[in-house]
N, C-alpha and C positions, 0 to 999 in steps of 0.2 A: 801577546798575540802577534806583535809586529814581526817576530822571528819567522812566522809562518807565511811570509810574503815573498812573491817573486815580482819582477819588474817588467814583464812582457805584456801586461794587460792594457787594452785600449783605455784611454783616459777621457777627461772631460772635453778636451779640444775636439777629439773625433766625434764624441756624442753630440756636441753642439753644431757640428757640421752636417748632421742628419737633415736631409732635404725636408723643408717645411716645418722644422722644429720651432723656429722663432715665432712663427705665426700663431702658435698656441701657447708658447712659454710666457711671452710678455703679457698677453691678456689674462692668462691663467694666474700669473703672480698677482696682478691687480685684483682679480676676482676672488682669490682665496684670502686676501688680507683681512676682510671682515670676520672670517671664522675665528681668528685669534683675538678679536676685539669684543665679540658678543658676550661671552660669559663674564669677563672682567667688567665690561660696561654695565651689565645687569647688576652685578654685585655692588658696584660703586653707587649706582643710581638708587637702587632699592634700599641699601643700607643708609644712604643719605636721607631718604624720605621716611624710613621707619625706625632707624636707630638700632636695628637688630641684624647681626650677621647671620643668625639662624634663618630669619625670613628671607634675607637676600640669597642665602645659599639654597633655600627651598625653591625659589623662583628660578634661579640659575639651573638647579638640578632638573626641574621640570622641563626646561628648554632642552637640556642635554638628553634627557630620557626620550623625549619626543623625537629628537634628531636621530638618536641611536636606533629607535624602532622603525622609523620611516626611511632612513637613509638606504638600507638594503633594497627596499621596494623601489626607491628612486633609481638605484643602480640596475635593478632587474628591468625596469621600464626603459632605461637608457640603452641597455643591451638589445632590447627588442624593437624599440621605435626610433632610436637615435637620441643623442645627447641634447640637441637643440630643442626637440619636442618636449623634453622634460624640464630643461633649464628655464625657459622663458616663463611658463606659468609659476614655477617655484619662486623665481626672483620677484615677481609682482606680489605674490602672497606674503613672502618674507618681509618685503619692504613695508607693506601695509601692517603686518603684525608688529614689527618693531615700533612703528609710529604709534600704534594703539597702546603698546606697553609703556611708552614714554608718557603719553597723555594720562593714563591711569595712575602711574606711579606719582607723577607730579600732583595729581588730584587727590592723593592719599586714599585711593580706592582700597577696599578690603582685600585680604590675601586671596580669597577665592577668585576674585576678578583678575588679579595678576596671574594666577596660575592658569586660569581659563585662556587667557591670551598667550601665555607662554607656550602652550601646546602647539598651536598652528605656527607660531614663530619658529620654534625649533624644528618642527616637522618639515617645514619648507626651506630650511637652510640649504643653499646650493652646494652640491657635493663636487666642487671644482677639483679638489686635489685628486680624488679617485678617478675622475674623468681624464685628467691630464695623464695619470699613470696608465690608464687604459689606452690612451693615444700612443704613448711610448711603446707599450706592449704590441699594439697593432702595427706600428711602423718598424719595430726592431725584430719582432718574432723571436726566434731562438738565438739571436745574436749574442756574442759575449759582452756586448755593450749593455745588456739588460741590468746586470747588477750595478753598473755605473749609473744608469738612469734611475734606479731605485735610490741610490745614494744621493744623486743630484736632487731628486724630489724631496727626500728627507731634509737635505740642507735648505731647500727652498721653504719647506714647511717651517723649519726652525727659525729661519730668518724672519718669516712673518710673525713667529712668536717672540722674536726679539723686538720687532718694530711695533706690532699690533698692541700688546699690553702697555708698552711705554707710551704710545700715542694716545690710547684710550685713557690711561691714567692721567696724562698731562692735560688732556682736554677736560676730563671730569673734575680734576682738582684745581686747574688753573682758569677755566672759563665757566663751566656750569656742569652740575652732576649729570645732565642729560646729553652733554656735548659728545661724549664717546659713542653713545648709541646712534645719535644723529649722523655722525661720520660713518658708522658701520652701515647704516641703511643706504647712505649716498654711494659708498663704494660698492656695495652689493649691486645696486641698480646699474651703475655705470660699468663696472668691471664685468659683471655677469653677462650683460647684454653684448658687450664687446667680445667676450669669449664665445658666447653662443653663436655669434656671427661667423666664426671660423669653421665653415662646413667641410672644407676639403680634407682636413686632417682628422675628421671624426672616424672612429672605428666602424667597420662595416656592421650593418644591422643584422641581427640573428633572429629572424622570425621563426614561427612554428615550423617544424619539420613536415615535409610532404608525406612521409610514411607514418605520421601520427606517433612518432616516438616521443615520450615525455621529455620536456625540457629539463636540462640539468640544473640543479640548484647548488650554488656554492656551499650552502650550509650542509648539504649532504656529504661533503668531503670531510672525513674525520680530522685531517690536519688543519683545516680551516677553523673547526670548532676549538681546537687546542690553541691556535693563534689568537682567536677571539679572547680567550681567557688571559693570555699574555698581554694583549693590548688593553684589556680592562685594568690590569695592574699598572700599566704605563699611564693610562688616563687618571688613575688614582694619584699618581705623582703630580700630574699637571694640576688637577683640581685642588689637592691638598696644599700644594705650594701657593697657588693663587690666593686662596682664602687666608691661609696662615700667614703669608707674607704681608697681606693687607692688614690683618689684625695686629701683627707684630709691630709694624711701622706706626700704626695708629697708637699703640700702647706706649711707645717711647716718644711720642710727640713729633715724629718725622714722617708724615704720610707721603711726602713728596719723593722719598727714596724707594718707595714700593716698586715703581716701574724700573728703577735702576737695578734693584736686587733681582727682580724677575728677569730682567734683561741679561744679567750675568748668568743666571741659571740657563736660560734659553740659548745664550751665546755659547756656553760650553757644549750644549747639544749640537749646535750648528758646526762648531769647529771639529768635533768628533765625526760628524757626518762628512765633512770635506775630506778628512783623513781616510775614512773608510772607503770612500768612492775612488780615491787615488791609488789604492793598494789592490793587488791581486792576491787573494787568499788561497792557500793550499789546504787550509783546514775547512772541512765541510760546513755548510750553513747551519745544520742542526747543532753541531757542537759550538759554533760561534754564538748561536742564540742562547744556549744554556749557560755558557761562560759569561756572556755579557749580562744576562739577566741576574745571575748570581752576584755579579759585581754591583749591579744597580740596587738590589735589595740590601747589600752590605753598605753602600754609600748613603742610603736613607736612614740608617740606624742612628747617627748622632744628631740629626736635625732637631729633635725635641729638646735636647739638652743645651743647645747653643743660645747664648743671650747677648753676645757682642755682634754688632753689625758687620765688622770686617770678617770675623770668623764665619758668620752665617753666609756671607757672600762667597767665601772660599768653599764651604761645604756644598752650597748650591751649585757652584761651578763643577765640582766633582760629580754631583748627581746628574747634571746636564751632560757631562762627558760620557756617562754610562748609558744614557737613554738611546742615543743615535745608533750604536751598533745593534741593539735589539730591534729597533724599529726598522732599520734598513734590511736586516736579515729576514724579518718577518714578511715584509713586502716582497722581497726577492723570492721567497719560498712559494708565493702565490702562483708564479708563472709555471712552476713545475708541478704544483698540486692541483690546479684548477684548469679546466678546458677554457679555450678562448671565449666561448659563448657565454661564460658566466664570470669573467674576470672583473668586469666593472662592479658586478654585484659583490664579489669577494672583497674587492678593495673598499667598497662602502660598508661592508660588515666590519672590517677592521677599523675604518675611520669611525663608524658608529660605536664600536666597542670603546675606543678612546674617549669619545664624547660621553658615553654612559658611565664609564669609570670616573671621568672627570666630574660628572654631575653628582654621582653618589658620594664621591670624595668631598665635593664642595658642601653638600648637605651635612655630612658627618663632621667635617672640620668646623663648619659653622656652629653646629650644636655643641661640640666639644669646647670651642672657643668661648661661647656664651656662658658655659657652665664652669669650666676649669681654667680659663685663661688662654692667651694666644699660643703658648708653647705646646699645649696639648693637641692642637690641630695638626702638628707635624708628625704625630703618630700614624696618621692616616696613610701617607705614602709608604711607610714601613710595612704596615699591615697588608696593604693591597699588593705590594710586590712580593712579600713573603708567601702569601697564599697562592699567588699565581705561579711562583717558582716551584712550589710543591706539585701543582698540577702539571707543569711542564716536564718535570722530572719523571712523574708517574706515567705520562702519556707520550713520551718523546718518540716512541716507535711510529706514531701516526704522522710524524713530520717527514718520513721517508715515503715519497710517492710510489705508487705501483709502477713496475717496469713497463706494463702494457700501456699505461697512459703516456709514458715517456717515449717508448719505442714505436708504438703502433699509431701514434697520432693523437696528441692530447687535445686536439681541437674537435674531437668527435663527441657531441653531447650524449648520444645514445650509450656510448661505452661507459662514461662516468655515471650516468643515471642508472645503469643496470647493475651496479655493484650490489652484492648480496651481503648477508650478515657475516660471512667468512671474511670478506674484504674489510669489513668494519673493524675486525679484531686482528688483522694481519700484523705479525710481529716483524721485527727487524730481520730475524733469521730467515723468515719466509721471503722477504724482499730480496735478500742477498741470493737466495737459492734461485729466484726467478731471473736475476741478472746473470747468474752463472749459466743457467740453462739457455738463455738467449745467446750468450757468447759462444757456448759450445756448438750450438746449431749453426751459427754464422761461420765458425771456424771449420766445421766439417764441410760446408758448402763451398769453401774457397781455399783451394790448395796453395795459394800464394800468401796466406796469412803469415804474419811475422811472429810465429809462436815462440821461436827460440829467443828472440829479443825480449818478448814479454816475460819469458821464464827467467832470463838473466836479471832483469830488474825487479823480479819478485812480484810483479803486478798480476801475473796469470794466476798465481796461487791465491791471491787476495780477492780479486774481482772477476776472474774468468774472462777478461777482455783481451783482444789482440789489436794490432795496428790496423787490420783490415775489417774488424768488426765495425758496424755502423757507428757514426759519431755519437749518437744519443746513448747507445749502450756503453760505449767507452767512457763518456763523461759521467754516466750514472754510476759505473763501477768505481771510478776514482772517487766520486763523492761519498759512496758508501764506505770505501776503505778509510777515507779521512774522517768521516763522521764517527 
């Protein structure tokens, strides 16, 4: 994929010079750290008090399912009323829920009690990552820095997944089984409130339209539904790796290296994210997603057969390297698929899908580990990514946005909300025809268009664009040609 790169694209330095960026980046980094500590902290605490990986996985899964179901509603409310109005109540409820979960686990409460508390704990998890992405989208708009911002955020996410699990594991194994969740609650409270206080960089609030048009839902966009499936598979990798690595290191009598192995896996993800953000791809994002996802499914194949720690670390590193390109491309596609009024909701759907996939994988891997041994849990990442890849390949046409949403203003909720069933089943050929029609119309209305130049380089025949065609149409045509 590296051969499809050119070097003219703006980089991280220019991105970080965006006015006001640091005012939400630093608090956002601190506030999202607990997200990476929550599930592993629950697994380690509940397994310590019950002795069962299946029970620990069930409680962790309940938290993840609740988060996945409620996160999009949180994003929708944030789009409508502002991030601060949603964050502060959620932070307080989440902190109280984690405290109650710790008390019940240490008191050896029955499973139903743990599950009952896990629901509000997960449902109230602050969605800081999607909110930071929404702030970038608001400040950058259609800037070529948006893919760089998506890569930067993925790198930040993965850095938290390097630090978070290692920190939680060290606290749980070195101090007390509840220490990881105590730190998670403290960081949520402090970091979340600090992030919520940054009002100036909040995206504008999108309240109900005066003409009573229905508000657009991110879930109504077919491409978002396809991305949700892809992110469920990525979540299966995270959840399966967390539980299976914990069980594997316990089985060989070296529980302390669990954080190290997971850190290597997450570190590979972070390194790949840095590389992706530093490059300018000529290959279209849809094709990048399909290729990266295929490599991810392939990389998870040998996990279940590995029994040596060094080899498991190496395979985990490769798996991590394959995750970042898929994540970054998926988040980048949101900007072209979803109107601005629903982007926070879209980002939370994807984040929630990762959490849901992680939860389901943690439960499945825990059950497999209890019944068949630690290696069997590694089958879960393979199954999750393979199934998601099949869906991606079958529905890949939905990852090409309608030309009208790109050219005529993707920020108009009424346009996206008014799509009919024909739009839902629009094929790639239909989209290309739309682009060509837009380009032909623009060419006819402007006698100065550079048709000869476009014909010489072969682009006119492929995309129907010219130098004088609107920038959005030209970029869309190139993307379709590359995809």
